[in-house]
C-alpha positions in Angstrom: -12.9 -20.1 -33.8 -10.2 -22.5 -34.9 -6.5 -22.3 -35.7 -6.0 -21.4 -39.4 -3.0 -23.8 -39.6 -4.1 -27.0 -37.8 -7.9 -26.4 -37.2 -7.3 -26.9 -33.5 -9.8 -25.4 -31.1 -7.6 -25.0 -28.1 -5.9 -21.6 -28.0 -5.0 -18.8 -25.6 -5.8 -15.1 -26.3 -4.1 -11.9 -25.2 -5.9 -8.6 -25.5 -4.1 -5.3 -26.0 -5.0 -1.8 -27.2 -3.3 0.2 -30.0 -3.6 3.6 -31.7 -5.0 3.1 -35.3 -3.3 6.3 -36.6 0.3 5.2 -35.7 -0.2 1.4 -35.1 1.7 1.8 -31.8 0.5 -0.1 -28.7 -1.0 1.8 -25.9 1.6 2.1 -23.1 0.1 3.1 -19.7 3.5 3.9 -18.3 4.6 6.2 -21.1 1.3 7.8 -21.9 -0.4 8.1 -18.5 2.3 8.3 -16.0 4.9 10.0 -18.2 2.5 12.6 -19.5 0.9 13.1 -16.1 4.3 13.5 -14.4 5.5 16.0 -17.0 2.2 18.0 -16.8 2.2 18.1 -13.0 5.9 19.0 -12.9 5.2 21.9 -15.3 2.3 23.1 -13.2 4.4 22.9 -10.1 7.3 24.9 -11.7 4.8 27.5 -12.9 3.2 27.7 -9.5 6.6 28.2 -7.8 7.7 30.8 -10.3 4.4 32.8 -10.0 4.5 32.6 -6.2 8.0 34.1 -6.2 7.3 36.6 -8.9 7.6 39.6 -6.6 11.1 38.7 -5.3 12.9 37.8 -8.5 11.0 36.9 -11.7 12.6 34.1 -13.6 11.8 33.7 -17.3 13.7 30.4 -17.4 11.3 28.8 -14.9 8.3 30.1 -16.9 9.7 28.6 -20.1 10.6 25.3 -18.4 7.1 25.0 -16.9 5.3 25.8 -20.1 7.6 23.3 -22.0 6.7 20.5 -19.6 3.0 21.2 -19.9 3.3 21.3 -23.7 5.2 18.0 -23.8 3.0 16.1 -21.2 -0.5 17.4 -22.2 -0.7 15.7 -25.6 0.3 12.4 -24.1 -2.6 12.7 -21.6 -5.0 13.8 -24.2 -4.1 10.9 -26.5 -4.4 8.4 -23.6 -7.8 9.6 -22.4 -9.5 11.0 -25.5 -7.6 9.5 -28.4 -9.0 6.8 -30.6 -7.9 3.3 -29.4 -8.8 0.0 -30.8 -8.5 -3.6 -29.4 -6.4 -6.3 -30.9 -6.3 -10.0 -30.0 -3.2 -12.2 -30.3 -4.2 -15.8 -30.4 -1.8 -18.7 -29.9 -2.8 -22.3 -30.7 -2.0 -24.6 -27.9 -1.6 -27.6 -30.2 0.8 -26.3 -33.0 2.0 -23.0 -31.3 0.8 -21.0 -34.4 0.2 -17.3 -33.6 -2.2 -15.0 -35.4 -3.4 -11.4 -34.8 -7.0 -10.3 -35.0 -7.8 -6.6 -35.1 
């Protein structure tokens, strides 16, 4: 592979993942940790509300727990099972030209 601008053969490459449907880069923090945190928080809220169901049922806690699961679940699904593709960003070390290869 050579640089399309100066035909140099020295370049650096950075690899990243993206979602082909939206074109957005895969973010481990947002998709994995954010979705996982919201899902676990929703499960915890549901567990606490069901454990205390006999004393005083709280519809607000049930709705909150289900909302967190509904918001966090798709992020986890998209991260683990969604379609992801690899893209490479090359930078020529001679002329500093950058190009993207998908």
